[in-house]
Legacy VTK file of the C-alpha trace (Angstrom):
# vtk DataFile Version 3.0
C-alpha trace
ASCII
DATASET POLYDATA
POINTS 438 float
88.521 120.098 167.844
90.145 119.970 171.269
92.313 122.858 172.426
96.069 122.272 171.966
98.207 122.721 175.036
100.484 125.788 175.102
103.539 123.523 175.450
102.584 121.577 172.313
102.071 124.826 170.345
105.478 126.076 171.529
107.042 122.770 170.436
105.526 123.061 166.941
106.705 126.685 166.581
110.192 125.799 167.755
110.358 122.797 165.425
109.219 124.904 162.454
111.747 127.624 163.298
114.576 125.114 163.474
113.623 123.638 160.105
113.236 127.126 158.633
116.664 128.211 159.913
118.476 125.031 158.948
121.319 125.472 156.437
120.690 124.184 152.916
123.147 122.744 150.416
124.241 126.225 149.371
125.090 127.050 152.986
127.192 123.916 153.273
128.993 124.723 150.032
129.590 128.338 151.055
130.938 127.222 154.433
133.330 124.929 152.612
134.776 127.552 150.258
135.040 130.267 152.933
136.858 128.195 155.508
137.338 130.136 158.746
134.247 132.371 158.911
135.494 134.175 162.006
138.211 135.817 159.897
135.572 137.817 158.017
133.348 138.830 160.949
133.631 142.576 161.537
133.392 144.027 165.047
130.792 146.619 165.946
131.787 150.261 166.274
131.799 150.044 170.086
134.021 146.960 170.386
137.152 149.053 170.732
139.352 146.139 171.756
138.612 144.375 168.451
139.202 147.364 166.159
142.738 147.883 164.786
144.088 151.222 165.987
147.247 153.257 166.344
149.179 152.726 169.610
149.575 156.502 169.886
145.872 157.158 169.299
143.827 154.584 171.242
140.091 154.701 170.651
137.848 156.440 173.160
134.208 157.434 172.905
135.200 161.093 173.378
137.568 161.053 170.401
135.071 159.240 168.197
132.283 161.658 169.157
134.482 164.667 168.381
135.691 163.146 165.119
132.117 162.448 164.094
131.273 166.131 164.431
134.465 167.394 162.767
133.937 165.107 159.771
130.660 166.941 159.032
131.570 170.449 160.268
131.851 173.189 157.583
133.061 175.811 160.076
136.652 174.580 159.719
136.657 175.012 155.937
138.458 178.227 156.735
141.320 178.292 154.225
139.254 178.200 151.052
140.831 179.714 147.960
138.165 182.407 147.758
135.858 184.012 150.302
132.854 182.402 148.630
134.212 178.969 149.558
134.684 179.655 153.260
132.586 177.413 155.501
130.988 175.558 152.602
132.516 172.041 152.560
133.516 169.205 154.866
135.232 165.802 154.830
131.810 164.359 154.073
131.518 166.481 150.942
133.614 163.822 149.211
132.793 160.905 151.531
129.008 161.032 151.410
127.172 158.726 153.825
124.363 158.003 151.386
126.932 157.086 148.716
128.683 154.547 150.892
131.117 157.191 152.184
132.314 157.950 148.647
131.410 160.827 146.305
127.983 160.601 144.765
129.578 161.553 141.465
132.620 160.605 139.439
135.082 162.909 141.265
135.020 164.496 144.680
135.343 168.287 144.826
135.579 170.103 148.165
136.646 173.751 147.949
135.620 175.232 144.636
132.302 173.518 144.023
128.598 173.963 144.693
125.516 171.802 144.968
124.603 168.464 146.457
121.492 166.809 144.966
120.341 163.759 146.939
123.555 161.760 147.363
126.127 164.324 146.241
125.523 163.658 142.532
124.870 167.328 141.651
128.155 168.668 142.991
129.776 170.809 140.276
132.671 173.226 139.907
131.959 176.813 140.922
132.092 179.441 138.177
134.311 181.521 140.505
137.113 178.946 140.335
139.439 177.802 137.583
139.999 174.049 137.282
143.529 174.285 138.689
142.241 176.152 141.767
139.669 173.658 143.029
140.347 171.038 145.692
139.935 167.927 143.562
142.177 164.871 143.541
143.427 162.898 140.554
141.816 159.596 141.549
138.318 158.648 142.643
138.242 158.740 146.458
138.179 155.415 148.254
135.394 154.648 150.707
136.428 155.185 154.325
134.329 152.239 155.517
136.256 149.514 157.351
139.427 151.576 156.932
140.587 150.391 160.371
141.723 147.236 158.571
143.921 149.184 156.125
147.539 149.338 157.287
148.778 151.624 154.493
146.209 154.113 153.212
145.603 155.742 149.803
145.405 153.932 146.471
149.204 153.704 146.455
149.510 152.794 150.147
151.817 155.732 150.768
150.812 156.496 154.378
151.869 154.411 157.346
155.312 153.365 158.551
154.574 149.650 158.971
153.270 146.870 156.739
154.079 147.345 153.074
155.940 150.564 153.910
158.336 149.058 156.456
161.213 149.169 153.947
160.316 152.312 152.012
161.836 154.959 154.271
164.156 156.193 151.543
161.187 157.604 149.568
159.244 159.175 152.446
158.899 162.812 151.546
160.487 162.293 148.112
157.701 161.250 145.773
155.118 162.985 147.988
156.207 165.606 150.509
153.424 164.653 152.937
154.668 161.078 153.340
157.474 162.546 155.458
154.819 162.249 158.185
155.471 158.493 158.196
158.618 159.214 160.188
156.448 160.351 163.118
155.049 156.797 163.383
151.552 158.057 164.145
149.609 155.490 162.154
148.533 155.553 158.525
145.179 157.267 159.082
146.542 159.780 161.553
149.362 160.836 159.239
147.152 160.919 156.175
144.549 163.060 157.918
147.076 165.605 159.153
148.136 165.991 155.539
144.536 165.860 154.355
143.387 168.722 156.560
146.072 170.902 155.013
145.394 169.730 151.456
141.676 170.277 151.926
142.236 173.787 153.332
141.060 173.299 156.906
142.878 175.016 159.752
142.668 173.960 163.401
144.286 176.100 166.097
143.222 177.436 169.460
141.610 180.482 167.897
139.478 178.604 165.360
138.603 175.812 167.787
137.514 178.286 170.480
135.676 180.526 168.035
133.650 177.592 166.742
132.833 176.364 170.288
134.733 173.084 170.090
137.326 173.794 172.790
135.549 171.805 175.513
135.183 168.802 173.207
138.907 168.907 172.340
139.724 169.162 176.052
137.562 166.144 176.849
138.966 164.085 173.990
142.642 164.909 174.597
143.122 165.729 178.297
146.730 164.474 178.274
147.902 166.327 175.168
149.871 169.541 175.505
147.834 172.601 174.528
150.080 173.152 171.532
149.131 169.755 170.097
145.588 169.629 171.477
144.468 172.673 169.506
145.977 171.707 166.177
145.547 169.687 163.021
147.213 166.790 164.832
144.479 166.472 167.459
141.768 167.060 164.847
143.329 164.300 162.753
143.459 161.956 165.745
139.746 162.561 166.432
138.727 162.121 162.795
140.908 159.004 162.525
139.263 157.514 165.617
135.844 158.190 164.083
136.891 156.617 160.774
138.084 153.473 162.551
134.579 153.117 163.992
132.928 153.044 160.548
132.272 149.326 160.327
129.702 147.589 158.127
128.753 144.900 160.621
125.039 144.961 159.746
125.130 143.489 156.234
123.322 140.307 155.147
126.701 138.622 154.633
127.828 139.575 158.134
124.552 138.195 159.513
125.115 134.972 157.586
128.627 134.660 158.988
127.122 134.940 162.470
124.699 132.079 161.827
121.580 133.568 160.248
121.171 131.336 157.183
118.117 133.282 156.019
119.908 136.621 155.742
120.946 135.945 152.128
118.863 134.630 149.229
119.912 131.542 147.294
121.101 133.788 144.476
123.279 135.790 146.876
124.713 132.562 148.262
125.524 131.341 144.768
127.300 134.638 144.163
129.251 134.257 147.415
130.280 130.724 146.443
131.626 132.116 143.166
133.426 134.915 145.030
135.199 132.621 147.476
135.402 129.618 145.176
135.456 129.202 141.407
136.018 132.850 140.414
138.698 133.435 143.034
137.877 137.023 144.039
139.106 136.181 147.545
142.615 135.615 146.191
142.971 139.403 146.453
139.941 140.479 148.501
140.847 138.344 151.498
140.901 140.666 154.511
138.140 141.101 157.091
136.970 144.104 155.040
137.142 142.068 151.800
140.126 144.156 150.729
143.824 143.545 151.285
147.233 145.152 151.439
148.125 143.711 148.063
148.852 146.035 145.164
147.671 144.862 141.770
147.145 146.155 138.264
144.017 145.293 136.324
144.746 147.765 133.541
141.892 150.237 134.011
141.731 153.785 132.657
142.711 156.849 134.666
140.444 159.617 135.927
141.507 162.233 133.359
140.056 159.973 130.646
136.630 160.033 132.266
136.038 163.715 132.891
138.268 164.290 135.898
139.383 167.884 136.423
142.774 169.037 137.729
144.386 165.850 136.411
146.001 164.707 133.165
148.071 161.965 131.612
151.111 163.043 133.635
149.379 162.850 137.040
151.563 160.814 139.423
148.438 159.134 140.782
148.125 157.286 137.484
151.301 155.392 138.411
149.773 153.744 141.466
152.173 152.167 143.943
155.095 152.899 141.635
154.430 156.622 141.926
155.262 156.301 145.628
158.023 153.685 145.748
159.597 154.864 142.454
160.162 151.212 141.583
159.379 150.139 137.995
157.908 146.837 139.171
155.275 148.744 141.202
154.007 150.902 138.342
150.241 150.917 137.680
149.540 148.761 140.721
146.846 149.949 143.120
145.797 148.802 146.580
143.046 146.201 146.572
140.026 148.114 147.999
137.373 146.937 150.433
134.041 145.953 148.870
131.300 146.851 151.356
128.518 149.255 150.289
129.969 149.722 146.819
126.450 149.286 145.480
125.466 152.647 146.996
127.089 154.600 144.161
129.346 154.318 141.151
131.504 154.790 139.238
134.249 152.297 140.082
138.048 151.875 140.026
140.536 154.685 140.662
139.677 156.216 137.294
135.906 155.848 137.527
135.809 153.936 134.251
132.927 151.578 135.109
129.493 152.887 136.044
127.887 149.835 137.660
129.009 146.839 139.673
127.804 144.599 136.849
130.161 146.514 134.540
132.974 145.737 136.993
132.084 142.039 137.131
131.958 141.854 133.340
135.320 143.621 133.075
136.942 141.013 135.314
135.133 138.219 133.514
136.512 139.384 130.156
140.009 139.787 131.609
141.131 142.288 128.938
142.901 145.490 130.042
141.360 148.740 128.786
144.367 151.016 129.464
146.858 150.554 126.659
149.564 152.415 128.609
149.765 149.576 131.138
152.238 146.890 129.972
150.904 143.350 130.025
153.844 142.402 132.250
152.428 144.604 135.013
148.980 143.008 135.059
148.014 140.803 137.988
148.225 137.070 137.272
144.688 136.867 138.670
143.431 139.204 135.929
142.424 136.740 133.255
139.175 135.580 131.589
136.968 133.952 134.233
134.561 132.179 131.890
131.438 132.928 133.916
128.109 132.454 132.176
125.346 135.081 132.267
123.657 133.589 135.334
126.918 133.501 137.246
127.610 137.129 136.351
124.188 138.066 137.735
124.687 135.983 140.897
128.080 137.500 141.691
126.770 141.014 141.048
123.834 140.477 143.409
126.188 139.251 146.137
128.289 142.397 145.797
125.293 144.752 145.619
123.015 143.278 148.262
124.901 140.927 150.574
127.685 143.426 151.232
125.411 146.423 151.796
124.934 147.761 155.309
121.521 149.517 155.173
122.071 151.552 158.318
125.046 153.828 157.658
122.958 156.751 158.931
123.965 155.655 162.434
127.362 157.193 161.704
125.925 160.607 160.779
125.206 163.219 163.467
121.757 164.749 163.699
123.303 168.180 164.255
126.706 169.851 164.530
127.987 172.507 166.910
127.969 175.386 164.412
124.408 174.703 163.311
125.498 175.086 159.686
124.112 173.016 156.845
126.048 169.795 156.317
127.673 168.013 154.589
127.810 171.095 152.325
126.956 174.662 153.239
127.048 176.556 149.934
123.784 178.150 148.838
122.942 175.525 146.215
123.534 172.720 148.711
121.392 174.485 151.307
118.545 174.489 148.812
119.130 170.855 147.848
119.295 169.785 151.485
116.408 172.043 152.544
118.336 173.305 155.542
118.471 177.059 155.102
LINES 1 439
438 0 1 2 3 4 5 6 7 8 9 10 11 12 13 14 15 16 17 18 19 20 21 22 23 24 25 26 27 28 29 30 31 32 33 34 35 36 37 38 39 40 41 42 43 44 45 46 47 48 49 50 51 52 53 54 55 56 57 58 59 60 61 62 63 64 65 66 67 68 69 70 71 72 73 74 75 76 77 78 79 80 81 82 83 84 85 86 87 88 89 90 91 92 93 94 95 96 97 98 99 100 101 102 103 104 105 106 107 108 109 110 111 112 113 114 115 116 117 118 119 120 121 122 123 124 125 126 127 128 129 130 131 132 133 134 135 136 137 138 139 140 141 142 143 144 145 146 147 148 149 150 151 152 153 154 155 156 157 158 159 160 161 162 163 164 165 166 167 168 169 170 171 172 173 174 175 176 177 178 179 180 181 182 183 184 185 186 187 188 189 190 191 192 193 194 195 196 197 198 199 200 201 202 203 204 205 206 207 208 209 210 211 212 213 214 215 216 217 218 219 220 221 222 223 224 225 226 227 228 229 230 231 232 233 234 235 236 237 238 239 240 241 242 243 244 245 246 247 248 249 250 251 252 253 254 255 256 257 258 259 260 261 262 263 264 265 266 267 268 269 270 271 272 273 274 275 276 277 278 279 280 281 282 283 284 285 286 287 288 289 290 291 292 293 294 295 296 297 298 299 300 301 302 303 304 305 306 307 308 309 310 311 312 313 314 315 316 317 318 319 320 321 322 323 324 325 326 327 328 329 330 331 332 333 334 335 336 337 338 339 340 341 342 343 344 345 346 347 348 349 350 351 352 353 354 355 356 357 358 359 360 361 362 363 364 365 366 367 368 369 370 371 372 373 374 375 376 377 378 379 380 381 382 383 384 385 386 387 388 389 390 391 392 393 394 395 396 397 398 399 400 401 402 403 404 405 406 407 408 409 410 411 412 413 414 415 416 417 418 419 420 421 422 423 424 425 426 427 428 429 430 431 432 433 434 435 436 437
């Protein structure tokens, strides 16, 4: 057999690659139901000009680098209820990287708990604390991924002076004292994180910042801030908020498909995506670049106290959703539509943690029957109705949510070390053993 010329071999390889990469009928159908694909393409963490940000806290690499460290730094857990809790927890205690930046268990507990496990699943209340003393919130924490695209943060959207909150000034500081921060017009994340650092018992001032060897990093990140603000919770919040805005899941199979790689998703995943954007209508609510939205909707799920949550009960204002903030009856039991990336990393799901797997969630929406009898039918979203999917369609949609929307490389957002040298994300003795970092 005669030797083939290199040019002919290259032609055959190129031809095969083109055929291999060509879109199939599922790609054509998915393109049709999605419409403008560019709307859903997420920027990378370094494309600062494409990332939504607060005008008073523009993104810089120095702020993001500092925020990255502070998010994982136990040294500032310096206002713990008891001495045993000092220096033992961080922001990432409840927003665990390996769990998709959510707790690896049903409820996040910062001060007042011990243990870690592998993805935060073994975190448990300390025997030194009573339930009312721990730092635990009455709703399952939202993931902080793609939060740059959230104009009003929290399940009830209470932080931020623009967007849905533009005409809510009369309740700022009324239903929740911390929402008075909206008047400062800092940005939703910035205001929420100032409040959060206080709620989660972390103090930042010149003394603690200098003692923990972060002063130079604060100086580099905020050279134009007055010293009074630079060494404070405000600057720490600005740094953490900048870091959070950089947490973007731009390396998922679905993101690759949007950018032209037709082989990044399997046929089953594509069928699930077609259901999501087409027949099932998930995108009626999950329609932002992060596959969330600033809509508030009720789907009648249980609350956290019904599923083992501590420091919460039937009277918890968080159970009221948006209505607990606006104090308007028509907003009761409505919660912000969350983003959907990396949800497959850990359950449970919904603000009350009532569903353990994503398939459970899909089946709940398919049935379209509210589980929380305290939620009036009149408050339920008109989109919450039986979807009439068959078993194969349920499986296809679940696979799209679990696999296509999963960024496998979230470790790029986790530092290899922190300034204090302490164990992170948790630094209590049990966590040190679990993490093998003593």
